[in-house]
DSSP file (Angstrom, degrees, kcal/mol; ACC not computed):
  #  RESIDUE AA STRUCTURE BP1 BP2  ACC     N-H-->O    O-->H-N    N-H-->O    O-->H-N    TCO  KAPPA ALPHA  PHI   PSI    X-CA   Y-CA   Z-CA
    1    1 A Q              0   0    0      0, 0.0     2,-0.0     0, 0.0     0, 0.0   0.000 360.0 360.0 360.0 123.7    0.0    0.0    0.0
    2    2 A S     >  -     0   0    0      1,-0.1     4,-1.6     4,-0.0     5,-0.1  -0.292 360.0-114.7 -81.0 165.2    1.5    3.3   -1.1
    3    3 A I  H  > S+     0   0    0      1,-0.2     4,-2.6     2,-0.2     5,-0.2   0.871 115.9  57.7 -65.4 -36.9    1.7    6.5    0.8
    4    4 A L  H  > S+     0   0    0      1,-0.2     4,-2.4     2,-0.2    -1,-0.2   0.890 104.9  50.8 -62.3 -38.6   -0.6    8.2   -1.7
    5    5 A Q  H  > S+     0   0    0      2,-0.2     4,-1.0     1,-0.2    -1,-0.2   0.890 110.2  50.0 -65.1 -37.8   -3.3    5.6   -1.1
    6    6 A L  H  < S+     0   0    0     -4,-1.6     3,-0.4     2,-0.2     6,-0.3   0.914 111.1  48.4 -65.2 -42.0   -2.9    6.2    2.7
    7    7 A I  H  < S+     0   0    0     -4,-2.6    -2,-0.2     1,-0.2    -1,-0.2   0.889 110.1  52.3 -65.5 -38.3   -3.3   10.0    2.2
    8    8 A N  H  < S+     0   0    0     -4,-2.4     2,-0.3    -5,-0.2    -1,-0.2   0.721  85.7 102.9 -70.3 -19.6   -6.3    9.4    0.0
    9    9 A N     X  -     0   0    0     -4,-1.0     4,-1.9    -3,-0.4     3,-0.2  -0.500  69.1-147.4 -66.3 124.4   -7.8    7.3    2.7
   10   10 A S  H  > S+     0   0    0     -2,-0.3     4,-2.6     1,-0.2     5,-0.2   0.852  96.5  54.2 -66.8 -34.7  -10.4    9.5    4.4
   11   11 A S  H  > S+     0   0    0      2,-0.2     4,-1.9     1,-0.2    -1,-0.2   0.862 107.6  51.6 -67.4 -33.9   -9.9    7.9    7.8
   12   12 A F  H  > S+     0   0    0     -6,-0.3     4,-2.0    -3,-0.2    -2,-0.2   0.912 111.7  46.5 -65.9 -43.0   -6.2    8.7    7.6
   13   13 A V  H  X S+     0   0    0     -4,-1.9     4,-2.5     2,-0.2    -2,-0.2   0.914 112.5  49.1 -65.8 -42.9   -6.9   12.3    6.7
   14   14 A S  H  X S+     0   0    0     -4,-2.6     4,-2.4     1,-0.2    -1,-0.2   0.859 108.7  54.7 -66.4 -33.5   -9.4   12.6    9.6
   15   15 A F  H  X S+     0   0    0     -4,-1.9     4,-2.8     2,-0.2    -1,-0.2   0.931 109.5  46.4 -62.3 -45.1   -6.9   11.1   11.9
   16   16 A W  H  X S+     0   0    0     -4,-2.0     4,-2.8     2,-0.2     5,-0.2   0.893 111.3  51.7 -66.2 -38.8   -4.3   13.7   11.0
   17   17 A K  H  X S+     0   0    0     -4,-2.5     4,-2.1     2,-0.2    -1,-0.2   0.923 113.4  45.0 -62.2 -42.8   -6.9   16.5   11.3
   18   18 A Y  H  X S+     0   0    0     -4,-2.4     4,-2.4     2,-0.2     5,-0.2   0.906 112.6  52.2 -64.6 -41.6   -7.8   15.2   14.8
   19   19 A F  H  X S+     0   0    0     -4,-2.8     4,-1.6     1,-0.2    -2,-0.2   0.923 112.3  44.0 -62.4 -45.3   -4.1   14.8   15.7
   20   20 A W  H  X S+     0   0    0     -4,-2.8     4,-0.9     2,-0.2    -1,-0.2   0.882 114.8  48.5 -69.2 -38.1   -3.2   18.4   14.7
   21   21 A S  H  X S+     0   0    0     -4,-2.1     4,-0.5    -5,-0.2    -1,-0.2   0.875 120.5  36.8 -70.8 -35.6   -6.2   19.9   16.4
   22   22 A S  H  X S+     0   0    0     -4,-2.4     4,-2.5    -5,-0.2    -1,-0.2   0.639 100.8  78.5 -89.2 -14.9   -5.6   17.9   19.6
   23   23 A G  H  X S+     0   0    0     -4,-1.6     4,-2.5    -5,-0.2     5,-0.2   0.895  92.5  50.1 -60.9 -41.2   -1.8   18.2   19.4
   24   24 A I  H  X S+     0   0    0     -4,-0.9     4,-2.3     1,-0.2    -1,-0.2   0.918 111.5  48.6 -64.4 -42.4   -1.8   21.8   20.7
   25   25 A E  H  X S+     0   0    0     -4,-0.5     4,-2.4     2,-0.2    -2,-0.2   0.902 111.1  50.3 -63.5 -40.5   -3.9   20.8   23.6
   26   26 A I  H  X S+     0   0    0     -4,-2.5     4,-2.6     2,-0.2    -2,-0.2   0.914 110.3  49.9 -63.9 -42.5   -1.7   17.8   24.4
   27   27 A I  H  X S+     0   0    0     -4,-2.5     4,-2.7     1,-0.2    -2,-0.2   0.910 111.1  49.3 -62.7 -41.7    1.4   20.1   24.3
   28   28 A L  H  X S+     0   0    0     -4,-2.3     4,-2.3     2,-0.2    -1,-0.2   0.905 111.5  49.3 -64.4 -40.7   -0.2   22.6   26.6
   29   29 A E  H  X S+     0   0    0     -4,-2.4     4,-1.9     2,-0.2    -2,-0.2   0.924 112.4  47.3 -63.7 -43.7   -1.2   19.8   29.0
   30   30 A I  H  X S+     0   0    0     -4,-2.6     4,-2.0     2,-0.2    -2,-0.2   0.920 112.7  49.0 -64.2 -43.8    2.4   18.4   29.0
   31   31 A S  H  X S+     0   0    0     -4,-2.7     4,-1.0     1,-0.2    -1,-0.2   0.886 111.9  48.5 -65.6 -37.1    3.9   21.8   29.5
   32   32 A S  H  < S+     0   0    0     -4,-2.3    -1,-0.2     1,-0.2    -2,-0.2   0.826 110.4  52.5 -71.5 -29.1    1.6   22.5   32.4
   33   33 A A  H  < S+     0   0    0     -4,-1.9     4,-0.3     1,-0.2    -2,-0.2   0.853 113.2  43.5 -71.5 -34.1    2.4   19.1   33.9
   34   34 A F  H  X S+     0   0    0     -4,-2.0     4,-1.8     1,-0.2     3,-0.5   0.608  90.7  87.8 -86.5 -11.7    6.1   19.9   33.7
   35   35 A R  H  X S+     0   0    0     -4,-1.0     4,-2.3     1,-0.2    -1,-0.2   0.890  84.5  54.0 -58.1 -42.2    5.8   23.5   35.0
   36   36 A P  H  > S+     0   0    0      0, 0.0     4,-2.5     0, 0.0    -1,-0.2   0.882 106.7  53.4 -58.6 -35.9    6.1   22.4   38.7
   37   37 A L  H  > S+     0   0    0     -3,-0.5     4,-2.5    -4,-0.3    -2,-0.2   0.906 109.0  48.2 -64.1 -40.5    9.3   20.6   37.9
   38   38 A F  H  X S+     0   0    0     -4,-1.8     4,-2.6     2,-0.2    -1,-0.2   0.880 110.2  52.2 -66.9 -36.9   10.7   23.8   36.4
   39   39 A D  H  X S+     0   0    0     -4,-2.3     4,-2.2     2,-0.2    -2,-0.2   0.920 110.9  47.5 -63.6 -42.5    9.6   25.7   39.4
   40   40 A I  H  X S+     0   0    0     -4,-2.5     4,-2.2     1,-0.2    -2,-0.2   0.919 112.4  49.9 -62.8 -43.2   11.4   23.2   41.7
   41   41 A Q  H  X S+     0   0    0     -4,-2.5     4,-2.3     1,-0.2    -2,-0.2   0.909 111.5  47.7 -63.7 -41.9   14.5   23.4   39.5
   42   42 A S  H  X S+     0   0    0     -4,-2.6     4,-2.4     1,-0.2    -1,-0.2   0.870 111.4  50.6 -68.6 -35.2   14.5   27.3   39.5
   43   43 A S  H  X S+     0   0    0     -4,-2.2     4,-2.3     2,-0.2    -1,-0.2   0.865 110.0  50.5 -70.1 -33.9   14.1   27.3   43.3
   44   44 A I  H  X S+     0   0    0     -4,-2.2     4,-2.7     2,-0.2    -2,-0.2   0.921 111.6  48.0 -66.0 -43.4   17.0   24.9   43.7
   45   45 A L  H  X S+     0   0    0     -4,-2.3     4,-2.6     2,-0.2    -2,-0.2   0.901 111.9  49.8 -63.6 -39.4   19.1   27.1   41.5
   46   46 A D  H  X S+     0   0    0     -4,-2.4     4,-1.9     2,-0.2    -1,-0.2   0.906 111.0  49.6 -64.2 -41.1   18.0   30.1   43.5
   47   47 A F  H  X S+     0   0    0     -4,-2.3     4,-2.0     2,-0.2    -2,-0.2   0.917 111.9  48.1 -62.6 -44.6   18.9   28.3   46.7
   48   48 A E  H  X S+     0   0    0     -4,-2.7     4,-2.5     1,-0.2    -2,-0.2   0.908 110.9  50.4 -63.7 -42.2   22.4   27.3   45.3
   49   49 A S  H  X S+     0   0    0     -4,-2.6     4,-2.3     1,-0.2    -1,-0.2   0.854 108.9  52.6 -66.4 -32.6   23.1   30.9   44.2
   50   50 A R  H  X S+     0   0    0     -4,-1.9     4,-2.1     2,-0.2    -1,-0.2   0.902 109.2  49.3 -66.9 -40.3   22.1   32.1   47.7
   51   51 A I  H  X S+     0   0    0     -4,-2.0     4,-1.9     2,-0.2    -2,-0.2   0.921 111.8  49.0 -62.5 -43.7   24.6   29.6   49.2
   52   52 A V  H  X S+     0   0    0     -4,-2.5     4,-1.8     1,-0.2    -2,-0.2   0.907 110.5  50.6 -63.1 -41.4   27.3   30.8   46.8
   53   53 A R  H  < S+     0   0    0     -4,-2.3    -1,-0.2     1,-0.2    -2,-0.2   0.876 110.1  49.9 -64.7 -36.9   26.5   34.5   47.6
   54   54 A N  H  < S+     0   0    0     -4,-2.1    -1,-0.2     1,-0.2    -2,-0.2   0.832 109.2  52.2 -71.1 -30.2   26.8   33.7   51.3
   55   55 A K  H  < S+     0   0    0     -4,-1.9    -1,-0.2    -5,-0.2    -2,-0.2   0.841  90.0  89.8 -73.2 -31.7   30.2   31.9   50.8
   56   56 A V     <        0   0    0     -4,-1.8    -4,-0.0    -5,-0.2     0, 0.0  -0.499 360.0 360.0 -69.0 125.8   31.6   34.9   49.0
   57   57 A P              0   0    0      0, 0.0    -1,-0.2     0, 0.0    -4,-0.1   0.487 360.0 360.0 -73.2 360.0   33.3   37.2   51.5
């Protein structure tokens, strides 16, 4: 089965339309899920920089 036949397949096209329309929502969900990890990482970096600042005479 060639790629052109797959593209001409209406279910394949509707799948891609669904994928692209839901892809943005999935990306937003993933980014919002990882945001707490980034907050933790930034607070750790802030904590480390504070330690370094306290060590500097």
